[in-house]
C-alpha positions, 0 to 999 in steps of 0.5 A, a space after each residue: 844386196 850390194 855385197 852380193 850376200 844371200 839373204 832374206 829380209 823381213 819387214 814388219 810394221 803395223 802401219 800399212 802406209 809405212 809399208 807402202 813406202 818401204 815397198 816402193 823404195 825396195 822396188 825403186 832399187 830393184 831389190 829382191 829377197 824381202 817379204 813385207 808383213 803387216 803385223 805386231 812386233 809382239 808376234 815377231 817370233 812367229 816369223 823367225 828365227 832371225 840372225 839380226 833384228 833392227 828395231 828403231 824407235 818402237 819399244 818406247 811407244 809400246 804399252 809394255 816395253 819389256 814385252 817388246 824386248 822379250 818378243 824380239 829376244 824370242 825371235 832371235 836365232 842362237 847367236 843372233 843380234 839385236 840393234 835398237 834405239 829407244 828415247 832417253 830422258 835427260 837430253 829430252 828435258 822439257 818434253 814430258 811435262 809439255 807432253 802431259 800438258 798438251 794431253 790435258 789440253 787436246 783430249 778428244 780432239 782430232 789430230 789436226 786440231 791437236 797440232 793447232 793447239 800445240 802450235 798455239 801453246 808453243 808460241 806462247 810458252 814463257 822463257 822459263 819453260 824447260 822445253 824452250 830452254 833445251 836447244 837439243 829439241 828440234 823435231 817440232 820445227 821441221 814438220 807437223 809429223 815431227 811435232 806430233 811425234 815429239 809432243 802429241 804421241 799417245 805413249 812415250 816411255 824413255 829409258 835411262 842407260 841402266 834401264 836399257 841394260 836391265 831390260 836386255 838382261 830381263 829378256 835373256 839377252 847379253 848386252 853388247 854395247 852402246 853406239 858412241 861408247 865414249 858417251 857412256 864412260 864417266 871419264 869422258 865427262 869428268 876428271 873427278 875420281 870415279 869409284 869402281 862401278 858395275 857397267 850399268 851404274 857406270 853408264 848411268 853415271 855418264 848419262 847423268 853427267 852428259 845431260 844431253 843424250 836424247 836417245 840410246 842406240 845399242 846392240 844385244 846378243 842372243 848368247 855371250 857377248 864377245 868383246 869388240 877389239 879394233 882391228 890392227 889397221 884401224 889403229 891410228 899411227 904416227 907417220 912422218 913425224 916423231 911424237 916430240 914434233 907432234 907435241 911441239 905443234 
């Protein structure tokens, strides 16, 4: 809208409360060209086709995540793109055993009571618990909503990097890349010799070496993926100093 480009946006969510928030924000900015739909991601194809789909933090909560990938692929126009985020396992070390423990302790309780039990459990965890030892985990400290989403969600299936790429391929899309691609290069994390590996195996190796990736943000295309080449004006150049001067400092 700010760029003055003709557009039609479709907002799709099962939550009426979330839709109300989104509608209020669109109204506050005086924007138009947005249609709001309360519905299921698996029905996205009936609303398309779309040139671009953004799906953040949804696929890993579905009963069948691959069905979600397939539904989004079916909703894309030829050449259309998908940007998505799914949880990753290694950076969330400690989350899944504690999720299982809390599920056993809170079965049948109301949400408010589940939160109370979770707070009690967190306050008494031993220092050996991996959840406490993972400094990357902070959502539970911010709000009840953050705690509930992190530890009490009914369904949470993380993806390794190679599993993301496999799901994209199974949906008939071309994988275009991860955000922060350097994190998915083994060379970023080790100086040891790295054998020739296929892209999924390289990404999986890098993820295991890094250990701290909590989520994967990635792009996929309905059609051949084109290599991204940096524009010449975005490449850094030395100005006002020679390479020797820079090295000396």
